DRENROKOL-129983 format. One record per residue: residue in three letters; x negated, z negated, y negated of N, C-alpha, C in turn. Coordinates in steps of 0.2 Angstrom, whole numbers, plus 5000, padded with zeros to 4 digits. Layout:
N
ALAXZYXZYXZY/...
This chain:
448
MET499650005006500050005000499650004994/LYS499850034989499550044982499950024976/PHE499749994971500149974965499649994959/ASN499950024954499550044948499449984944/LYS499049984939498949924935499549904931/ASP500049944930500649924926501149884930/PHE501049894937501549854941501449784940/THR502049744940502049674938502149634945/PHE501649594946501749544952501949474949/GLY502349444952502549374950502849334956/THR503049274954503349224959503949194955/ALA504349164959504949144955505249074958/THR505649034954505948974956506548974952/SER506948914953507548904948507548824947/SER507848804941507848744939508148684944/TYR508748694946508948644951508548634957/GLN508248684959507848684965507248654965/ILE506948644959506248614959506148564954/GLU506548554948506448514943506448444944/GLY506948414948507148344948507248314941/ALA507048254940507248224934507948234932/HIS508348214937509148234936509448194930/ASN509148134929509448094923508948084918/GLU508448124917507948114912508048164906/GLY507748154900507748204895508348224892/GLY508848174893509548194891509948234895/ARG509748254901510148294906510648254908/THR511248294909511848264912511948304918/PRO512448284923512548314929512848384929/SER512648424934512848494935513348494941/ILE513648544942514148554948513748544954/TRP513048554954512648544960512548474962/ASP512448434956512448364957513048334960/MET513548354958514248334961514348364968/PHE514148424969514248454976513848414981/CYS513248404979512748364984513048294986/ASP513448264982513748204984514348204988/ILE514548264990515148274994514948275001/PRO515148225005514848225012515048285016/GLY514548315020514648375024514448435020/LYS514348435014514248505010513548525010/VAL513048475010512348495010512048455016/HIS511548495019511148465025510948395023/GLU511148355028510948275027511048245020/GLN511548275017511748255010511048255005/HIS510648305006510048305002510348324995/ASN509848314990510048334983509448354979/GLY509548374973509048394968508748334964/ASN508948274965508748224960508048224959/VAL507548234964506848234963506548304964/ALA506848334970506648404972505848404972/CYS505548454968504848454968504548424962/ASN504948384959504748344953504348394948/HIS504548454947504148504943504248474936/TYR504748444934504848424927504248384925/HIS503948344929503348304928502748334930/ARG502748384934502148414937502048484935/TYR502348504930502348574928501648594927/GLU501248554924500548574923500148594929/GLU500248554934499948564941500248634943/ASP500848644943501148704945500948764941/ILE500848764935500648814931499848834933/GLN499548784935498848794937498848834944/ILE499348824948499448854954499548934953/ILE500048944948500249004946499649044944/LYS499249014940498649044937498149064942/ASP498049024947497649034953497849084957/LEU498549094958498749154962498649214958/GLY498549214952498349274948498949324946/VAL499549294947500149344946500149354938/ASP500549404937500649424930501149384926/THR501649364930502249334927502549284932/TYR502949234929503249184933504049184930/ARG504449184935505149184934505449114935/PHE505749084930506049014931506749014927/SER507148964929507848964925507848904921/ILE508348904916508448844912509048804915/ALA509048744915509548704917510048694911/TRP510648724911511148724906511248644904/PRO511348604909511548534907510948494903/ARG510348524903509748494899509848514892/ILE510148574891510248604884510848584881/PHE511448584884512048554882512348504887/PRO512048434886512348384890513048364889/ALA513348384884514048374883514248444879/LYS514948454879515148514875515048514868/GLY514648564866514548574858513948524856/GLN513648494861513048444859512448474861/PHE512048504857511348524858510848474859/ASN510448474864509948424866509248454865/GLU508948434859508348454857507748444863/GLU507848384865507348364870507348404876/GLY507848424879507948474884507548544883/MET507748564877507448624875506648624874/VAL506348564872505648554871505348564878/PHE505648544883505348554890505148624891/TYR505648674890505548744891505148774886/GLN505148754880504648784875503948764877/THR503848704879503148684882502948724888/LEU503448734893503248764899503148844897/ALA503548874893503348944891502748954887/LYS502548904882501948904879501348904883/ARG501348854888500848844892500748904897/LEU501248934899501148994903500849044899/ARG501049054893500749114889500049094888/GLU499849034887499149014885498749034891/GLU499049034897498649044904498749124905/GLY499049164901499049234902499649254907/ILE500149204908500649224912501349234908/LYS501649294910502249304906502849274908/PRO503249234904503849194906504449244907/ALA504749244913505349284914505849234915/VAL506349224910506849174910507549194912/THR507849154917508549164919508949114916/LEU509449134912509949084909510349044914/TYR510649084919511049044923510849054930/HIS510649004933510449004941510948944944/TRP511548944942512048904946512148834943/ASP511748804939511948734937512348734931/LEU512948744932513548734927513548664925/PRO513548644919513648574917514348554920/MET514348484922515048454924515548454919/TRP515348444913515848444907516248514907/ALA515848574908516148634909516648644915/HIS516348614920516748624926517448584925/GLU517348524922517948484921518548514917/GLU518348574913518748604909518948674912/GLY518848674919519048744922518448784925/GLY517848764922517248804924517348874923/TRP517048924927517048994926517749024927/VAL518248984929518849014930519249014923/ASN519048974919519248974912518949024907/ARG519249064904518949114900518549084894/ASP518749024892518248994887517548984890/SER517448984896516748984899516349034896/VAL516549094894516149144891515949114884/GLU516349084880516149054874515649004875/TRP515748954880515248904881514548934883/PHE514548984887513949024889513649054883/MET514049084878513749114872513349054868/ASP513749004867513348944863512748924866/TYR512748924873512048904876511548964876/ALA511749024877511349084876511049084869/ARG511449074864511249074857510649034856/VAL510648964858510148924856509548934860/CYS509648964867509048984871508649044867/PHE509049094865508749144861508449124855/ARG508749084851508449054845507849024846/GLU507748974851507248934852506648964856/LEU506849014860506349034865506149104865/ASP506549144861506449224862505749244860/GLY505449214856504749234854504249214859/LEU504449174864503949154869504049184876/VAL504649214876504849244883504749324883/ASP504549344889504349414890504949454892/SER505449424896506049454898506549404900/TRP507249424899507749374900508249404905/ILE508449364910508949374915509549334913/THR510149364912510749334910510949284916/HIS511149314922511449284928511049304934/ASN510949254938510649264945511149264950/GLU511249314953511749324959512449294958/PRO512749324953513449304952513949314959/TRP513749344964514049344970514049274973/CYS513449244973513449174976513849124971/ALA513649134965514049084960514749094961/GLY515049154961515749164961516049164968/PHE515849204973516149204979515949144984/LEU515349134984515149074988515349004985/GLY515449004979515648944975516348934975/TYR516748984974517448984972517849004978/HIS517649054982518049074988517849054994/MET517249054996517049025003516848955003/GLY516748924997516648844997516048824999/VAL515548865001514948835003514348824998/HIS514548844992514148824986514548794981/ALA514248754976514648724971515048774967/PRO515648754965515948694966516348674972/GLY516248724977516548714984517248724984/HIS517548774980518248794980518348844985/THR518948854988519148904993519748944990/ASN519648984985520249014982520049084979/LEU520249134982519949204980520249224973/ASP520749194971521049214964520549184959/GLU520349114960519849084956519249124956/ALA518949144962518349174963518249244959/VAL518849284959518849344956518849334948/ARG519249284946519249264939518549244937/ALA518249194941517549174939517049224938/VAL517049274943516549324943516649364937/HIS517249384935517449424929517149384923/HIS517249324922516949284916516249284916/MET515949274922515149274922514949344920/LEU515249404923515049464921515149484913/LEU515749454911515849464904515349424899/SER515149364901514649324898513949364898/HIS513849394903513249434904513249494898/GLY513749534898513749584893513749554886/GLU514149504885514149474878513449444876/ALA513049424881512349394880511849454878/VAL511949504882511549564880511649594873/ASN512349594871512449614865512249564859/MET512249504861512049454856511249464855/LEU510849464860510149464859509949524855/LYS510249584857510049644853510349654846/ASN510949634845511349644839511249584834/GLU511449524837511449464832510649444831/PHE510249444836509549424835509049484833/GLY509349544834508949604833508249604837/SER508349574843507749564847507549624851/THR506949634852506649694857506449664864/THR506549604865506349574872506849604877/SER506549624882507049654887507449604891/ILE508049634892508549584895508949624901/GLY509149594906509549624912509849574916/ILE510149594921510449544926510149554933/THR510249504937510049504944510549494948/LEU510649544953511149544958510849544965/ASN511149504969510849504976511249554980/LEU510949604983511249654986510949664993/SER511449684997511349685005511649745007/PRO511249795009511649855012511949845018/VAL512549865019513049855025513049915029/TYR513049895036513049955041513549935046/PRO513949985048514449975054514049965060/LYS514349925065514049915071514049985075/THR514650015075514650075079514950125073/ASP515050195075515250245071516050255071/SER516350205074517050205075517350205068/VAL518050225067518350225061518450155059/ASN518650105064518750035062518150005059/ASP517550015063516949985060516650005054/ARG516850075052516650105046517050075040/LEU517750065042518150025037517949955036/ALA517749925041517449855040516849855036/ALA516349905036515749915032515949925025/ASN516449975024516649985017516849925014/ASN517249885017517549825014517049775013/SER516649765017516049715016515649735011/ASP515449805010515049825005515449814998/GLY516049824998516449814992516449744990/TYR516449694994516449624993515749604990/SER515249624994514549604992514249644987/ASN514349704986513949744982514349784977/ARG514849824978515149864973515549824968/TRP515849764970516249724966515749704959/PHE515149704960514649694955514349754952/LEU514149794956513849854954514249904949/ASP514949914952515349954948515549934941/PRO515649864940515849844933515149854928/VAL514649834931514049834927513749904925/PHE513849944930513550014929514050064927/ARG514750054929515250104928515850084924/GLY515850024922516349994918517049994921/SER517049984928517649974932517549934938/TYR518149904941518149874947518349924952/PRO518049924958518249964964518949954966/VAL519350004965520150004966520249984973/ASP519850004978520049984985520049914986/MET519549884983519449804983519949774979/MET520149794974520749764970521349764974/ASN521449824978522049824982521949774988/LEU521349764991521249724996521349644994/PHE521049634988521149564985521849544983/SER522249594982522949574979523349534983/LYS523249524989523549474993523549404990/TYR522949394987522849324984522749334976/VAL522549384974522549394967523149434964/HIS523649394962524349434961524349464954/ASN523849454950523849474943523149484940/TYR523049544938522349554935522349554928/ASP522849514925522849514917522349484914/PHE521849444918521249414915520749464913/ILE520849534915520449584913520749614907/GLN520449594901520749614895520449674892/GLU520749704887520549764884519849754881/GLY519449804883518749804880518249764885/ASP518549724890518049684894517549724898/LEU517849774901517349814905516849854901/GLN517049874895516549904891516049854889/THR516149794888515649744887515249724893/ILE515549724899515149704905514649764906/SER514849824905514349884906513949894900/THR513849854895513349854890512649874893/PRO512349924890511749944893511149894893/CYS510849884899510249834899509649874899/ASP509049834899508449864899508149874905/PHE508349834910508149834917508649804922/PHE508549814928509049794933508649754938/GLY508849684939508449644944508849644950/ILE508449644956508849644963508449594967/ASN508849554970508649504975508849534982/PHE508349544986508449574992508149524998/TYR508449515003508249475008508349505015/SER508949545016509149565022509749615022/ARG509949645027510449695028511049655031/GLY511649695031512249665034512449715040/LEU512649685045512849725051513549695053/VAL514049745052514749715053515149755058/GLU515749725060516149765065516849745063/PHE517349785065518049775063518349705066/ASN518749675062519149615064519749615061/ALA520349625064520949635061521249565059/ALA520949515061521249445059520949425053/ASN520349455050520049445044520449475038/ASP520449445033520849475027520549535025/PHE519849545026519549605024519349655030/LEU519649635035519549675042518849675044/THR518449625042517749635044517449565046/GLN516949575051516549515052515849535054/GLY515349485054514649495056514649515063/ALA514149565064514049585071513349565074/HIS513349555080512649545083512149595082/SER511549575080511049625079510449605083/ASP510049655085509449635089508849645085/TYR508849645078508349645074507949575074/GLU507249585073506949515072507249485066/LYS507249415066507549375061507049325058/THR507249305052506849255048507149185050/GLY506849135048507049065049507749055047/MET508049095043508749095041509249125045/GLY508949165050509349205055509549265052/TRP509149285047509349355043508849405046/ASP509149465047508849525049508249545045/ILE507649565048507149585044507249665043/ALA507349685037507549755037507249795031/PRO506649805031506249845025506549915025/ASN506749945030506950015030507650025026/GLU508049975028508749965025508649955017/PHE508149915016507949905008507849965005/LYS507450015008507350075005507950115004/ASP508450115009509150145009509450115003/LEU509450055002509750024996509550054989/ILE508850054988508550074982508750144981/ARG508750184986508850264985509650264983/ARG510050224986510750234985510850214977/LEU510550154975510650134968510450194963/ARG509850224965509650284961510150344961/ASN510450354967510850414967511550394964/GLU511750334965512450314963512550274957/TYR512050244955512150194949511750194943/THR511050194944510650184938509950214938/ASP509750234932509050254932508650194928/LEU508950134927508550084924507950064928/PRO507350044924506850014928507049954933/ILE506849954939507049904944506549854945/TYR506749784945506249734947506549704953/ILE506149694958506349654963506249574961/THR506749544959506749474956506649424961/GLU506849434967506749394973506649434979/ASN506149414983506149434990505649384994/GLY505849365000505449315003505749295010/ALA505449245013505749225019505649155021/ALA506149125024506049055026505849045033/TYR505349005035505148995042504948915042/ASP504948895049504848825050504148805050/ASP503848805044503148795042502948725044/LYS502348715047502048655049501348655046/VAL501148595044500448575042500048565048/GLU499448605049498948585054498248585051/ASP497948525052497248515049497248535041/GLY497748515038497748535031497948605029/ARG498148645034498248715032498948735035/VAL499248785032499948805035499848885036/HIS499848895043499748965045500448995046/ASP500649035041501349065041501249145041/GLN500949165047500849235047501549275047/LEU502049245050502749285050502949295043/ARG502849245038502949265031502549315028/ILE501949315030501449365027501749435030/ASP501949445036502149505039502749525036/TYR503249475034503849495031503749525024/VAL503349485020503149515013502849575013/GLU502349585018501949645018502349705019/LYS502849695024503349755025503749775019/HIS503949725015504349735009503949765004/LEU503349745003502849764998502649844999/GLN502549855006502449925008503049965006/ALA503649945007504249985006504249994998/VAL504149944994504049954987503550014985/SER503050004988502450054987502750124989/ASP503050124995503250194997503850224992/LEU504250174990504850194986504550224979/ASN504050194977503750214970503450284971/GLU503150294977502850364978503450414978/GLU504050394980504650434979504850444972/GLY504550404967504850404960505350364959/MET505450304963506050264962505950214956/ASN505350204953505250164947505450094948/ILE505150064953505149994954504549964950/GLN504649924945504149904940503849834942/GLY504149794946503849734947504149704954/TYR503849644956504049614962503849534961/TYR504449494962504349424962504449394969/LEU503949364971503949334978504349264977/TRP504849264982505249194982505049154988/SER504749104987504749064981504049034980/LEU503949014974503248984972503148924977/LEU503648874977503648814980504148804986/ASP504048774991504648744995505048704991/ASN505748714991506148674987506848664990/PHE507248644986507948624988508348694989/GLU508448704995508748764997509548764998/TRP509848744992510548744991510948704997/SER511348735000511748695006511348675012/PHE510748705012510248695018509848635016/GLY509848605010509448555007508748575008/TYR508348525011507648535011507448555018/ASP507948585022507848605029507448675030/LYS507548715024507248775025506748785019/ARG506148815021505548825017505448895015/PHE505548915009505448985007504748985003/GLY504448935002503848934997503248965000/ILE502748984996502149004998501648944997/ILE501848894993501548834993501948784996/TYR501648745001502048695005502048635000/VAL502648605000502748544997502948485002/ASN502548435001502648375005503148335001/TYR503748325003504248294998504148214998/GLU503748185002503648115002503148104996/THR502648144996502048134992502048184986/GLN502448234986502348294981501748324982/GLU501348314987500748354987500948434988/ARG500548474985500548544986500048574990/ILE500148614995499648645000499748715000/TRP499248754999499248824999499348845006/LYS499848885007499948915014499548985014/ASP499449005020499049065021499349125017/SER500049125017500349175013500149175005/ALA500049115003499849114996499149144995/LEU498749124999498049154999498049235000/TRP498449255004498549325006498849364999/TYR499349334996499749364991499249364985/ALA498849314984498349314978497849374979/ASP497649384985497249444987497549514985/ILE498249514987498649574986498649584978/VAL498849534975498849544967498249564964/LYS497649534966497049544964496849614965/ASN496949644971496749704973497249764972/ARG497849744969498449794968498549824975/GLY498649784980498849824986498449794993/SER498249844997498049825004497449775004/VAL497449725008496849685009496849675017/LEU496249655019496149635026496549575028/PRO496849575034497249515036496749455036/LEU496949395036496549335035496149325042/ASN496449345047496049335054495549395055/ALA495549435051495049495053494349475053/
């Protein structure tokens, strides 16, 4: 694999997953603090109260990022640190992110900042959360102070991370905060997230006159039918609509897919929450498109399911999450996006794998993770040779961290975290990635 000098290598984290300091610096609870307290929702009722204690150890973590040699570091801002109560700006919370961004810049690392990585303040949730259209205004108040206080320090902005997870996992499937199981709520929540995205893009460009690049990150998973039967192809169409097109179509085409609107209408009896001008706002042009890619989907027909689809058995090799390792399908996805949706520069804003890592003699030998990342970086290199214009890659994640409903049971980091002592240990994958970054591509395997 080969990458030119302009290709951006990075690594990524998010606020709730690493920061800890849940009740320090003026921060108030988010929906994830609440969700973690509900028995049975998170593995062994783990929570982000301490996590990786990044709030206090950010200097050490910046040094790790510098030693990795990456060009950029993607992190998110905790909304409840900035607005601990409705309409109440917390200067102390903002100072933490200003300091973090300044220190990164001093070390030659470009800060890429995500505004929303799922930690909605509890005060907002108590007023209806994303289901309430007022959430768009709350988000604008939040985005405005972030732009005002940080824009000069930030290299790029991401409005939302994976609205599919925040919307459908959070409000429809109930496996993410706030844990609701109501499709009508989920579709409204997603609409307001996407609307707030478009409004934030407009605000940065027009109100602030900023030239800092801004985009959105969607988690996309190409879906395949188990067989070529009419039924399985229908299942794949519907699964694709739920996971991918419900987000791609409004952002890039200014419309929702009509087949999915029909399918959802059993539960969504009225689409009047989509007001005049909303879709024009949602499809406001961005500067880049962020994609989080982990796996593909394989589905088959199931008449008992509302969307006539269910996951199918696959004989692909799996990661520690049980997800198919699918670099070729990743290529299919990018080609489809280029053919059907956008010519914006693409950044892979997350890609990585969880495995059951063990420390042996002070080392972590995670060859399976190296293999996974190498396959996907090779795919990126191949795609760029086809002219697909992927401009950067962020490895998920810098640190082992709080993995949402899986708690601390799943490790995605290239740096091992001992949660008892907070010791950081470089895994083999981190050493390998540092070599890839340094050499802009191929390196000899560690055991060569």
